[in-house]
N, C-alpha and C positions, 0 to 999 in steps of 0.2 A: 783704358792699364792694363796693362800687360806686368804680371809681377813672374820673375822666377826665383827660382829656385836650385840651387846645387848639394847636391845632398852627399856624405862622403861615398867614397869608395867604398868598396866590397877588399876583404880582406884576401890580399893580396894570389897567397893560393890556393883558395878556394875553392876556383875554377879546373888550375890546371888536379890537384888531388881527387876533385868530383868526377873525372871521364879519365881517373886513374883506369885501366879494364883487366876484371880477372885474367892472370897470370893464365900464361899459354900451355893448354895442357898436349906432350907430344902424339903422336900419328905411330902410335907402337903398343906393341906390352911394357906394360910399365913397373918400375923392380916399388919395391916395400918404399925407396931409399928417394925414387921418383913422387911417389906418392907424399911422404913425410914434407919433400919441399914445396909441393903446391897448398898442401890442407896448406903449411904453415905462414906462407907465402897469400895465403886467400886470411887467416888471420888475422896478417898485420896491417893486411890492405883492408879490411874490414874496422879494423880502430883507426886507422888513419882518417877511413871517410865517416869513421860518425866524429871523430875529433874535427875534422870539417864542417863538415852540417852542423855541429854544435854553434862552432865560431860564425857560419852565415843565420844560424838563427841569432843570435847574439847579437849580431850587425840585422837583421834584418829588426829586435824588439828595438835598435837603440834607434833606428831612424823611424821608426813608427812614433818613444816615448819625444824621439825632437823635434817630428815636422809635420805629426795629426791636427791635424783641427780635433781643437778638443772638443 
């Protein structure tokens, strides 16, 4: 006898969010404005990826709680 368990889908945006790459750095001398924009985008990306990771961890914990053998 075979038992199949269908796990709930992970949060839809997690994979997309985690695949986002670091802001493009132009191949030229950077202005102060360039640096401020790059650092600002990197901070926003870091916070977004942290939030995505936390949602993924919460999903993993829920799956373990609901489906793991005691």
